[in-house]
mmCIF file of the N, C-alpha and C atoms, coordinates in Angstrom:
data_MODEL
# 
_entry.id   MODEL 
# 
loop_
_atom_site.group_PDB 
_atom_site.id 
_atom_site.type_symbol 
_atom_site.label_atom_id 
_atom_site.label_alt_id 
_atom_site.label_comp_id 
_atom_site.label_asym_id 
_atom_site.label_entity_id 
_atom_site.label_seq_id 
_atom_site.pdbx_PDB_ins_code 
_atom_site.Cartn_x 
_atom_site.Cartn_y 
_atom_site.Cartn_z 
_atom_site.occupancy 
_atom_site.B_iso_or_equiv 
_atom_site.pdbx_formal_charge 
_atom_site.auth_seq_id 
_atom_site.auth_comp_id 
_atom_site.auth_asym_id 
_atom_site.auth_atom_id 
_atom_site.pdbx_PDB_model_num 
ATOM 1   N N  . VAL A 1 1  ? 101.300 88.339 110.830 1.00 0.00 ? 1  VAL A N  1 
ATOM 2   C CA . VAL A 1 1  ? 100.796 88.606 109.435 1.00 0.00 ? 1  VAL A CA 1 
ATOM 3   C C  . VAL A 1 1  ? 99.222  89.591 109.975 1.00 0.00 ? 1  VAL A C  1 
ATOM 4   N N  . PRO A 1 2  ? 99.479  90.520 109.979 1.00 0.00 ? 2  PRO A N  1 
ATOM 5   C CA . PRO A 1 2  ? 98.087  90.969 110.179 1.00 0.00 ? 2  PRO A CA 1 
ATOM 6   C C  . PRO A 1 2  ? 97.064  91.528 109.282 1.00 0.00 ? 2  PRO A C  1 
ATOM 7   N N  . PRO A 1 3  ? 95.766  90.712 109.686 1.00 0.00 ? 3  PRO A N  1 
ATOM 8   C CA . PRO A 1 3  ? 94.795  91.030 108.615 1.00 0.00 ? 3  PRO A CA 1 
ATOM 9   C C  . PRO A 1 3  ? 94.866  92.354 107.690 1.00 0.00 ? 3  PRO A C  1 
ATOM 10  N N  . ARG A 1 4  ? 93.968  92.056 106.616 1.00 0.00 ? 4  ARG A N  1 
ATOM 11  C CA . ARG A 1 4  ? 93.899  93.200 105.770 1.00 0.00 ? 4  ARG A CA 1 
ATOM 12  C C  . ARG A 1 4  ? 92.351  93.676 106.244 1.00 0.00 ? 4  ARG A C  1 
ATOM 13  N N  . PRO A 1 5  ? 92.125  95.191 106.231 1.00 0.00 ? 5  PRO A N  1 
ATOM 14  C CA . PRO A 1 5  ? 90.914  95.409 106.645 1.00 0.00 ? 5  PRO A CA 1 
ATOM 15  C C  . PRO A 1 5  ? 89.903  95.369 105.580 1.00 0.00 ? 5  PRO A C  1 
ATOM 16  N N  . GLY A 1 6  ? 88.646  95.197 106.037 1.00 0.00 ? 6  GLY A N  1 
ATOM 17  C CA . GLY A 1 6  ? 87.933  94.657 105.307 1.00 0.00 ? 6  GLY A CA 1 
ATOM 18  C C  . GLY A 1 6  ? 87.486  93.258 105.447 1.00 0.00 ? 6  GLY A C  1 
ATOM 19  N N  . GLY A 1 7  ? 86.828  92.904 104.161 1.00 0.00 ? 7  GLY A N  1 
ATOM 20  C CA . GLY A 1 7  ? 86.976  91.537 103.993 1.00 0.00 ? 7  GLY A CA 1 
ATOM 21  C C  . GLY A 1 7  ? 86.277  90.700 105.200 1.00 0.00 ? 7  GLY A C  1 
ATOM 22  N N  . LEU A 1 8  ? 85.120  91.121 105.543 1.00 0.00 ? 8  LEU A N  1 
ATOM 23  C CA . LEU A 1 8  ? 84.372  90.665 106.568 1.00 0.00 ? 8  LEU A CA 1 
ATOM 24  C C  . LEU A 1 8  ? 83.777  89.243 106.488 1.00 0.00 ? 8  LEU A C  1 
ATOM 25  N N  . ALA A 1 9  ? 83.536  88.763 105.379 1.00 0.00 ? 9  ALA A N  1 
ATOM 26  C CA . ALA A 1 9  ? 83.111  87.020 105.177 1.00 0.00 ? 9  ALA A CA 1 
ATOM 27  C C  . ALA A 1 9  ? 84.069  86.219 105.235 1.00 0.00 ? 9  ALA A C  1 
ATOM 28  N N  . ASN A 1 10 ? 85.416  86.916 104.252 1.00 0.00 ? 10 ASN A N  1 
ATOM 29  C CA . ASN A 1 10 ? 86.704  85.811 104.203 1.00 0.00 ? 10 ASN A CA 1 
ATOM 30  C C  . ASN A 1 10 ? 87.729  86.778 104.478 1.00 0.00 ? 10 ASN A C  1 
ATOM 31  N N  . PRO A 1 11 ? 88.820  85.936 105.472 1.00 0.00 ? 11 PRO A N  1 
ATOM 32  C CA . PRO A 1 11 ? 89.892  87.083 105.695 1.00 0.00 ? 11 PRO A CA 1 
ATOM 33  C C  . PRO A 1 11 ? 90.796  87.128 104.577 1.00 0.00 ? 11 PRO A C  1 
ATOM 34  N N  . ASN A 1 12 ? 91.549  88.211 104.466 1.00 0.00 ? 12 ASN A N  1 
ATOM 35  C CA . ASN A 1 12 ? 92.803  88.323 103.354 1.00 0.00 ? 12 ASN A CA 1 
ATOM 36  C C  . ASN A 1 12 ? 93.994  88.949 104.452 1.00 0.00 ? 12 ASN A C  1 
ATOM 37  N N  . LEU A 1 13 ? 94.691  88.046 104.431 1.00 0.00 ? 13 LEU A N  1 
ATOM 38  C CA . LEU A 1 13 ? 96.234  88.245 104.865 1.00 0.00 ? 13 LEU A CA 1 
ATOM 39  C C  . LEU A 1 13 ? 97.228  88.599 104.194 1.00 0.00 ? 13 LEU A C  1 
ATOM 40  N N  . ARG A 1 14 ? 97.818  89.723 104.481 1.00 0.00 ? 14 ARG A N  1 
ATOM 41  C CA . ARG A 1 14 ? 99.108  90.215 103.744 1.00 0.00 ? 14 ARG A CA 1 
ATOM 42  C C  . ARG A 1 14 ? 100.163 89.512 104.249 1.00 0.00 ? 14 ARG A C  1 
ATOM 43  N N  . LEU A 1 15 ? 100.738 88.749 102.730 1.00 0.00 ? 15 LEU A N  1 
ATOM 44  C CA . LEU A 1 15 ? 102.345 87.809 103.178 1.00 0.00 ? 15 LEU A CA 1 
ATOM 45  C C  . LEU A 1 15 ? 103.147 88.929 102.601 1.00 0.00 ? 15 LEU A C  1 
ATOM 46  N N  . VAL A 1 16 ? 104.283 89.135 103.446 1.00 0.00 ? 16 VAL A N  1 
ATOM 47  C CA . VAL A 1 16 ? 105.209 89.591 103.550 1.00 0.00 ? 16 VAL A CA 1 
ATOM 48  C C  . VAL A 1 16 ? 106.650 88.864 103.943 1.00 0.00 ? 16 VAL A C  1 
ATOM 49  N N  . PHE A 1 17 ? 107.544 88.741 102.450 1.00 0.00 ? 17 PHE A N  1 
ATOM 50  C CA . PHE A 1 17 ? 108.793 87.658 102.561 1.00 0.00 ? 17 PHE A CA 1 
ATOM 51  C C  . PHE A 1 17 ? 109.975 88.157 103.065 1.00 0.00 ? 17 PHE A C  1 
ATOM 52  N N  . ALA A 1 18 ? 110.777 87.399 103.975 1.00 0.00 ? 18 ALA A N  1 
ATOM 53  C CA . ALA A 1 18 ? 111.966 88.169 104.370 1.00 0.00 ? 18 ALA A CA 1 
ATOM 54  C C  . ALA A 1 18 ? 112.773 87.931 103.227 1.00 0.00 ? 18 ALA A C  1 
ATOM 55  N N  . SER A 1 19 ? 112.444 87.439 101.884 1.00 0.00 ? 19 SER A N  1 
ATOM 56  C CA . SER A 1 19 ? 113.977 87.554 100.999 1.00 0.00 ? 19 SER A CA 1 
ATOM 57  C C  . SER A 1 19 ? 113.739 88.919 100.027 1.00 0.00 ? 19 SER A C  1 
ATOM 58  N N  . GLY A 1 20 ? 112.187 89.466 100.775 1.00 0.00 ? 20 GLY A N  1 
ATOM 59  C CA . GLY A 1 20 ? 112.256 90.795 99.424  1.00 0.00 ? 20 GLY A CA 1 
ATOM 60  C C  . GLY A 1 20 ? 111.276 90.641 98.600  1.00 0.00 ? 20 GLY A C  1 
ATOM 61  N N  . GLU A 1 21 ? 110.649 89.412 98.137  1.00 0.00 ? 21 GLU A N  1 
ATOM 62  C CA . GLU A 1 21 ? 109.809 89.407 96.830  1.00 0.00 ? 21 GLU A CA 1 
ATOM 63  C C  . GLU A 1 21 ? 108.672 90.153 97.312  1.00 0.00 ? 21 GLU A C  1 
ATOM 64  N N  . PRO A 1 22 ? 107.837 90.721 96.617  1.00 0.00 ? 22 PRO A N  1 
ATOM 65  C CA . PRO A 1 22 ? 106.788 91.515 96.381  1.00 0.00 ? 22 PRO A CA 1 
ATOM 66  C C  . PRO A 1 22 ? 105.748 90.925 97.485  1.00 0.00 ? 22 PRO A C  1 
ATOM 67  N N  . PRO A 1 23 ? 104.849 91.368 97.995  1.00 0.00 ? 23 PRO A N  1 
ATOM 68  C CA . PRO A 1 23 ? 104.332 90.671 99.119  1.00 0.00 ? 23 PRO A CA 1 
ATOM 69  C C  . PRO A 1 23 ? 102.633 90.450 98.100  1.00 0.00 ? 23 PRO A C  1 
ATOM 70  N N  . MET A 1 24 ? 102.080 89.397 98.911  1.00 0.00 ? 24 MET A N  1 
ATOM 71  C CA . MET A 1 24 ? 101.007 89.016 98.340  1.00 0.00 ? 24 MET A CA 1 
ATOM 72  C C  . MET A 1 24 ? 99.616  88.844 99.656  1.00 0.00 ? 24 MET A C  1 
ATOM 73  N N  . VAL A 1 25 ? 98.518  88.498 98.802  1.00 0.00 ? 25 VAL A N  1 
ATOM 74  C CA . VAL A 1 25 ? 97.503  88.484 99.724  1.00 0.00 ? 25 VAL A CA 1 
ATOM 75  C C  . VAL A 1 25 ? 97.084  87.136 99.454  1.00 0.00 ? 25 VAL A C  1 
ATOM 76  N N  . LEU A 1 26 ? 96.876  86.663 100.799 1.00 0.00 ? 26 LEU A N  1 
ATOM 77  C CA . LEU A 1 26 ? 96.303  85.360 100.914 1.00 0.00 ? 26 LEU A CA 1 
ATOM 78  C C  . LEU A 1 26 ? 94.876  85.347 101.485 1.00 0.00 ? 26 LEU A C  1 
ATOM 79  N N  . ARG A 1 27 ? 93.512  84.951 100.344 1.00 0.00 ? 27 ARG A N  1 
ATOM 80  C CA . ARG A 1 27 ? 92.199  84.728 100.874 1.00 0.00 ? 27 ARG A CA 1 
ATOM 81  C C  . ARG A 1 27 ? 91.854  83.617 101.078 1.00 0.00 ? 27 ARG A C  1 
ATOM 82  N N  . LEU A 1 28 ? 90.913  83.664 102.368 1.00 0.00 ? 28 LEU A N  1 
ATOM 83  C CA . LEU A 1 28 ? 90.843  81.997 102.633 1.00 0.00 ? 28 LEU A CA 1 
ATOM 84  C C  . LEU A 1 28 ? 88.987  82.313 102.620 1.00 0.00 ? 28 LEU A C  1 
ATOM 85  N N  . TYR A 1 29 ? 88.700  81.866 101.673 1.00 0.00 ? 29 TYR A N  1 
ATOM 86  C CA . TYR A 1 29 ? 86.972  81.628 101.520 1.00 0.00 ? 29 TYR A CA 1 
ATOM 87  C C  . TYR A 1 29 ? 86.454  80.720 102.825 1.00 0.00 ? 29 TYR A C  1 
ATOM 88  N N  . GLN A 1 30 ? 85.810  81.290 104.009 1.00 0.00 ? 30 GLN A N  1 
ATOM 89  C CA . GLN A 1 30 ? 85.521  80.602 104.962 1.00 0.00 ? 30 GLN A CA 1 
ATOM 90  C C  . GLN A 1 30 ? 84.047  80.576 104.690 1.00 0.00 ? 30 GLN A C  1 
ATOM 91  N N  . ARG A 1 31 ? 83.052  81.689 104.199 1.00 0.00 ? 31 ARG A N  1 
ATOM 92  C CA . ARG A 1 31 ? 81.694  82.066 104.651 1.00 0.00 ? 31 ARG A CA 1 
ATOM 93  C C  . ARG A 1 31 ? 80.996  80.986 103.660 1.00 0.00 ? 31 ARG A C  1 
ATOM 94  N N  . ASP A 1 32 ? 81.671  81.097 102.361 1.00 0.00 ? 32 ASP A N  1 
ATOM 95  C CA . ASP A 1 32 ? 80.942  80.451 101.182 1.00 0.00 ? 32 ASP A CA 1 
ATOM 96  C C  . ASP A 1 32 ? 81.940  80.098 99.974  1.00 0.00 ? 32 ASP A C  1 
ATOM 97  N N  . PRO A 1 33 ? 82.712  78.665 100.526 1.00 0.00 ? 33 PRO A N  1 
ATOM 98  C CA . PRO A 1 33 ? 83.758  78.332 99.697  1.00 0.00 ? 33 PRO A CA 1 
ATOM 99  C C  . PRO A 1 33 ? 83.631  78.054 98.109  1.00 0.00 ? 33 PRO A C  1 
ATOM 100 N N  . ALA A 1 34 ? 82.001  78.158 97.820  1.00 0.00 ? 34 ALA A N  1 
ATOM 101 C CA . ALA A 1 34 ? 81.861  78.130 96.360  1.00 0.00 ? 34 ALA A CA 1 
ATOM 102 C C  . ALA A 1 34 ? 82.067  79.610 95.600  1.00 0.00 ? 34 ALA A C  1 
ATOM 103 N N  . GLN A 1 35 ? 82.234  80.433 96.384  1.00 0.00 ? 35 GLN A N  1 
ATOM 104 C CA . GLN A 1 35 ? 82.617  82.151 96.055  1.00 0.00 ? 35 GLN A CA 1 
ATOM 105 C C  . GLN A 1 35 ? 83.921  82.014 95.160  1.00 0.00 ? 35 GLN A C  1 
ATOM 106 N N  . ALA A 1 36 ? 84.964  81.208 95.869  1.00 0.00 ? 36 ALA A N  1 
ATOM 107 C CA . ALA A 1 36 ? 86.153  80.813 95.232  1.00 0.00 ? 36 ALA A CA 1 
ATOM 108 C C  . ALA A 1 36 ? 86.107  80.728 93.984  1.00 0.00 ? 36 ALA A C  1 
ATOM 109 N N  . ALA A 1 37 ? 85.474  80.104 93.626  1.00 0.00 ? 37 ALA A N  1 
ATOM 110 C CA . ALA A 1 37 ? 85.434  79.496 92.025  1.00 0.00 ? 37 ALA A CA 1 
ATOM 111 C C  . ALA A 1 37 ? 84.519  80.708 91.311  1.00 0.00 ? 37 ALA A C  1 
ATOM 112 N N  . LYS A 1 38 ? 83.985  81.025 91.532  1.00 0.00 ? 38 LYS A N  1 
ATOM 113 C CA . LYS A 1 38 ? 83.066  82.521 91.086  1.00 0.00 ? 38 LYS A CA 1 
ATOM 114 C C  . LYS A 1 38 ? 83.885  83.876 90.900  1.00 0.00 ? 38 LYS A C  1 
ATOM 115 N N  . GLU A 1 39 ? 85.013  83.602 92.038  1.00 0.00 ? 39 GLU A N  1 
ATOM 116 C CA . GLU A 1 39 ? 85.899  84.848 91.924  1.00 0.00 ? 39 GLU A CA 1 
ATOM 117 C C  . GLU A 1 39 ? 87.030  84.796 90.617  1.00 0.00 ? 39 GLU A C  1 
ATOM 118 N N  . ARG A 1 40 ? 87.347  83.255 90.550  1.00 0.00 ? 40 ARG A N  1 
ATOM 119 C CA . ARG A 1 40 ? 88.632  83.049 89.780  1.00 0.00 ? 40 ARG A CA 1 
ATOM 120 C C  . ARG A 1 40 ? 87.908  83.106 88.072  1.00 0.00 ? 40 ARG A C  1 
ATOM 121 N N  . ALA A 1 41 ? 86.457  82.843 87.973  1.00 0.00 ? 41 ALA A N  1 
ATOM 122 C CA . ALA A 1 41 ? 85.926  82.875 86.483  1.00 0.00 ? 41 ALA A CA 1 
ATOM 123 C C  . ALA A 1 41 ? 85.926  84.633 86.631  1.00 0.00 ? 41 ALA A C  1 
ATOM 124 N N  . LEU A 1 42 ? 85.536  85.317 87.418  1.00 0.00 ? 42 LEU A N  1 
ATOM 125 C CA . LEU A 1 42 ? 85.717  86.728 87.184  1.00 0.00 ? 42 LEU A CA 1 
ATOM 126 C C  . LEU A 1 42 ? 86.762  87.171 86.628  1.00 0.00 ? 42 LEU A C  1 
ATOM 127 N N  . HIS A 1 43 ? 87.535  86.939 87.700  1.00 0.00 ? 43 HIS A N  1 
ATOM 128 C CA . HIS A 1 43 ? 89.283  87.342 87.401  1.00 0.00 ? 43 HIS A CA 1 
ATOM 129 C C  . HIS A 1 43 ? 89.660  87.030 86.015  1.00 0.00 ? 43 HIS A C  1 
ATOM 130 N N  . ALA A 1 44 ? 89.463  85.787 85.819  1.00 0.00 ? 44 ALA A N  1 
ATOM 131 C CA . ALA A 1 44 ? 89.946  85.291 84.474  1.00 0.00 ? 44 ALA A CA 1 
ATOM 132 C C  . ALA A 1 44 ? 89.367  86.235 83.191  1.00 0.00 ? 44 ALA A C  1 
ATOM 133 N N  . LEU A 1 45 ? 88.143  86.210 83.353  1.00 0.00 ? 45 LEU A N  1 
ATOM 134 C CA . LEU A 1 45 ? 87.249  87.032 82.394  1.00 0.00 ? 45 LEU A CA 1 
ATOM 135 C C  . LEU A 1 45 ? 87.792  88.417 82.344  1.00 0.00 ? 45 LEU A C  1 
ATOM 136 N N  . ALA A 1 46 ? 88.084  88.904 83.417  1.00 0.00 ? 46 ALA A N  1 
ATOM 137 C CA . ALA A 1 46 ? 88.592  90.324 83.121  1.00 0.00 ? 46 ALA A CA 1 
ATOM 138 C C  . ALA A 1 46 ? 89.816  90.604 82.625  1.00 0.00 ? 46 ALA A C  1 
ATOM 139 N N  . ALA A 1 47 ? 90.894  89.635 82.778  1.00 0.00 ? 47 ALA A N  1 
ATOM 140 C CA . ALA A 1 47 ? 91.951  89.520 82.201  1.00 0.00 ? 47 ALA A CA 1 
ATOM 141 C C  . ALA A 1 47 ? 92.055  89.448 80.914  1.00 0.00 ? 47 ALA A C  1 
ATOM 142 N N  . ARG A 1 48 ? 91.448  88.099 80.456  1.00 0.00 ? 48 ARG A N  1 
ATOM 143 C CA . ARG A 1 48 ? 90.719  88.241 78.962  1.00 0.00 ? 48 ARG A CA 1 
ATOM 144 C C  . ARG A 1 48 ? 90.408  89.354 78.250  1.00 0.00 ? 48 ARG A C  1 
ATOM 145 N N  . HIS A 1 49 ? 89.904  90.307 78.756  1.00 0.00 ? 49 HIS A N  1 
ATOM 146 C CA . HIS A 1 49 ? 89.316  91.659 78.292  1.00 0.00 ? 49 HIS A CA 1 
ATOM 147 C C  . HIS A 1 49 ? 90.199  92.452 78.850  1.00 0.00 ? 49 HIS A C  1 
ATOM 148 N N  . GLY A 1 50 ? 91.184  92.034 79.052  1.00 0.00 ? 50 GLY A N  1 
ATOM 149 C CA . GLY A 1 50 ? 92.807  93.581 78.892  1.00 0.00 ? 50 GLY A CA 1 
ATOM 150 C C  . GLY A 1 50 ? 92.418  94.341 80.580  1.00 0.00 ? 50 GLY A C  1 
ATOM 151 N N  . LEU A 1 51 ? 91.325  94.032 81.097  1.00 0.00 ? 51 LEU A N  1 
ATOM 152 C CA . LEU A 1 51 ? 91.372  94.546 82.608  1.00 0.00 ? 51 LEU A CA 1 
ATOM 153 C C  . LEU A 1 51 ? 92.430  94.399 83.284  1.00 0.00 ? 51 LEU A C  1 
ATOM 154 N N  . PRO A 1 52 ? 92.916  95.500 83.873  1.00 0.00 ? 52 PRO A N  1 
ATOM 155 C CA . PRO A 1 52 ? 94.130  95.065 84.972  1.00 0.00 ? 52 PRO A CA 1 
ATOM 156 C C  . PRO A 1 52 ? 93.779  94.727 86.123  1.00 0.00 ? 52 PRO A C  1 
ATOM 157 N N  . VAL A 1 53 ? 94.409  93.013 86.428  1.00 0.00 ? 53 VAL A N  1 
ATOM 158 C CA . VAL A 1 53 ? 93.886  92.230 87.623  1.00 0.00 ? 53 VAL A CA 1 
ATOM 159 C C  . VAL A 1 53 ? 95.290  92.168 88.295  1.00 0.00 ? 53 VAL A C  1 
ATOM 160 N N  . PRO A 1 54 ? 95.014  91.764 89.584  1.00 0.00 ? 54 PRO A N  1 
ATOM 161 C CA . PRO A 1 54 ? 96.702  91.061 90.250  1.00 0.00 ? 54 PRO A CA 1 
ATOM 162 C C  . PRO A 1 54 ? 96.539  89.748 89.481  1.00 0.00 ? 54 PRO A C  1 
ATOM 163 N N  . ARG A 1 55 ? 98.141  89.316 89.825  1.00 0.00 ? 55 ARG A N  1 
ATOM 164 C CA . ARG A 1 55 ? 98.081  87.871 89.153  1.00 0.00 ? 55 ARG A CA 1 
ATOM 165 C C  . ARG A 1 55 ? 97.866  87.225 90.424  1.00 0.00 ? 55 ARG A C  1 
ATOM 166 N N  . LEU A 1 56 ? 97.224  86.314 89.922  1.00 0.00 ? 56 LEU A N  1 
ATOM 167 C CA . LEU A 1 56 ? 96.554  84.896 90.370  1.00 0.00 ? 56 LEU A CA 1 
ATOM 168 C C  . LEU A 1 56 ? 97.746  83.842 90.753  1.00 0.00 ? 56 LEU A C  1 
ATOM 169 N N  . HIS A 1 57 ? 98.507  83.644 91.586  1.00 0.00 ? 57 HIS A N  1 
ATOM 170 C CA . HIS A 1 57 ? 99.379  82.817 91.761  1.00 0.00 ? 57 HIS A CA 1 
ATOM 171 C C  . HIS A 1 57 ? 98.971  80.929 92.303  1.00 0.00 ? 57 HIS A C  1 
ATOM 172 N N  . LEU A 1 58 ? 98.037  81.223 92.924  1.00 0.00 ? 58 LEU A N  1 
ATOM 173 C CA . LEU A 1 58 ? 97.608  80.100 93.369  1.00 0.00 ? 58 LEU A CA 1 
ATOM 174 C C  . LEU A 1 58 ? 96.021  79.999 93.973  1.00 0.00 ? 58 LEU A C  1 
ATOM 175 N N  . ALA A 1 59 ? 95.247  79.049 93.725  1.00 0.00 ? 59 ALA A N  1 
ATOM 176 C CA . ALA A 1 59 ? 94.098  78.974 94.222  1.00 0.00 ? 59 ALA A CA 1 
ATOM 177 C C  . ALA A 1 59 ? 93.502  77.205 94.026  1.00 0.00 ? 59 ALA A C  1 
ATOM 178 N N  . ALA A 1 60 ? 92.828  77.072 95.329  1.00 0.00 ? 60 ALA A N  1 
ATOM 179 C CA . ALA A 1 60 ? 92.303  75.881 95.504  1.00 0.00 ? 60 ALA A CA 1 
ATOM 180 C C  . ALA A 1 60 ? 90.843  75.805 95.855  1.00 0.00 ? 60 ALA A C  1 
ATOM 181 N N  . ASP A 1 61 ? 89.650  75.227 95.686  1.00 0.00 ? 61 ASP A N  1 
ATOM 182 C CA . ASP A 1 61 ? 88.780  74.872 96.133  1.00 0.00 ? 61 ASP A CA 1 
ATOM 183 C C  . ASP A 1 61 ? 88.529  74.470 97.948  1.00 0.00 ? 61 ASP A C  1 
ATOM 184 N N  . ASP A 1 62 ? 89.708  73.601 98.187  1.00 0.00 ? 62 ASP A N  1 
ATOM 185 C CA . ASP A 1 62 ? 89.869  73.295 99.241  1.00 0.00 ? 62 ASP A CA 1 
ATOM 186 C C  . ASP A 1 62 ? 91.099  73.221 99.752  1.00 0.00 ? 62 ASP A C  1 
ATOM 187 N N  . ASN A 1 63 ? 91.247  73.080 101.156 1.00 0.00 ? 63 ASN A N  1 
ATOM 188 C CA . ASN A 1 63 ? 92.390  73.283 101.763 1.00 0.00 ? 63 ASN A CA 1 
ATOM 189 C C  . ASN A 1 63 ? 92.284  71.832 102.565 1.00 0.00 ? 63 ASN A C  1 
ATOM 190 N N  . PRO A 1 64 ? 93.540  70.529 102.597 1.00 0.00 ? 64 PRO A N  1 
ATOM 191 C CA . PRO A 1 64 ? 93.332  69.614 103.386 1.00 0.00 ? 64 PRO A CA 1 
ATOM 192 C C  . PRO A 1 64 ? 93.526  69.958 105.142 1.00 0.00 ? 64 PRO A C  1 
ATOM 193 N N  . ILE A 1 65 ? 94.080  70.857 105.427 1.00 0.00 ? 65 ILE A N  1 
ATOM 194 C CA . ILE A 1 65 ? 94.074  71.422 106.982 1.00 0.00 ? 65 ILE A CA 1 
ATOM 195 C C  . ILE A 1 65 ? 92.941  72.116 107.190 1.00 0.00 ? 65 ILE A C  1 
ATOM 196 N N  . THR A 1 66 ? 92.771  73.323 106.638 1.00 0.00 ? 66 THR A N  1 
ATOM 197 C CA . THR A 1 66 ? 91.529  73.946 107.017 1.00 0.00 ? 66 THR A CA 1 
ATOM 198 C C  . THR A 1 66 ? 90.201  73.518 106.503 1.00 0.00 ? 66 THR A C  1 
ATOM 199 N N  . GLY A 1 67 ? 90.348  72.862 105.666 1.00 0.00 ? 67 GLY A N  1 
ATOM 200 C CA . GLY A 1 67 ? 89.036  72.429 104.573 1.00 0.00 ? 67 GLY A CA 1 
ATOM 201 C C  . GLY A 1 67 ? 88.319  74.104 103.816 1.00 0.00 ? 67 GLY A C  1 
ATOM 202 N N  . SER A 1 68 ? 89.099  74.892 103.909 1.00 0.00 ? 68 SER A N  1 
ATOM 203 C CA . SER A 1 68 ? 88.457  76.332 103.179 1.00 0.00 ? 68 SER A CA 1 
ATOM 204 C C  . SER A 1 68 ? 89.295  76.466 101.940 1.00 0.00 ? 68 SER A C  1 
ATOM 205 N N  . ALA A 1 69 ? 88.455  76.928 100.873 1.00 0.00 ? 69 ALA A N  1 
ATOM 206 C CA . ALA A 1 69 ? 89.284  77.353 99.813  1.00 0.00 ? 69 ALA A CA 1 
ATOM 207 C C  . ALA A 1 69 ? 90.093  78.210 100.023 1.00 0.00 ? 69 ALA A C  1 
ATOM 208 N N  . TYR A 1 70 ? 90.974  78.868 98.957  1.00 0.00 ? 70 TYR A N  1 
ATOM 209 C CA . TYR A 1 70 ? 91.768  79.791 99.101  1.00 0.00 ? 70 TYR A CA 1 
ATOM 210 C C  . TYR A 1 70 ? 92.401  80.228 97.823  1.00 0.00 ? 70 TYR A C  1 
ATOM 211 N N  . ALA A 1 71 ? 92.752  81.528 97.865  1.00 0.00 ? 71 ALA A N  1 
ATOM 212 C CA . ALA A 1 71 ? 93.820  81.838 96.488  1.00 0.00 ? 71 ALA A CA 1 
ATOM 213 C C  . ALA A 1 71 ? 94.512  82.901 96.988  1.00 0.00 ? 71 ALA A C  1 
ATOM 214 N N  . VAL A 1 72 ? 95.690  82.703 96.248  1.00 0.00 ? 72 VAL A N  1 
ATOM 215 C CA . VAL A 1 72 ? 97.343  83.980 96.602  1.00 0.00 ? 72 VAL A CA 1 
ATOM 216 C C  . VAL A 1 72 ? 97.222  84.465 95.315  1.00 0.00 ? 72 VAL A C  1 
ATOM 217 N N  . ILE A 1 73 ? 97.005  85.711 95.688  1.00 0.00 ? 73 ILE A N  1 
ATOM 218 C CA . ILE A 1 73 ? 97.050  86.812 94.459  1.00 0.00 ? 73 ILE A CA 1 
ATOM 219 C C  . ILE A 1 73 ? 98.480  88.041 95.122  1.00 0.00 ? 73 ILE A C  1 
ATOM 220 N N  . ASP A 1 74 ? 98.559  88.783 93.807  1.00 0.00 ? 74 ASP A N  1 
ATOM 221 C CA . ASP A 1 74 ? 99.425  89.944 93.993  1.00 0.00 ? 74 ASP A CA 1 
ATOM 222 C C  . ASP A 1 74 ? 98.858  91.165 95.106  1.00 0.00 ? 74 ASP A C  1 
ATOM 223 N N  . TRP A 1 75 ? 99.592  91.571 95.694  1.00 0.00 ? 75 TRP A N  1 
ATOM 224 C CA . TRP A 1 75 ? 99.252  92.569 96.729  1.00 0.00 ? 75 TRP A CA 1 
ATOM 225 C C  . TRP A 1 75 ? 98.483  93.597 95.820  1.00 0.00 ? 75 TRP A C  1 
# 
């Protein structure tokens, strides 16, 4: 899975599924895990006001394996 360009503070990985499901982005919050909660709040606010935002499938403030917060969103 190649990293997405940009995202210098937090890597964004494009997930492509063999099943043919639409691709998703795995965002790893490595520099400042607190940004994960802030981005989720902004995402919810934008969606609540009818702005087009990608679907947030999964998010967590920490990962027991890496310790990093993460989010999985539509490509």
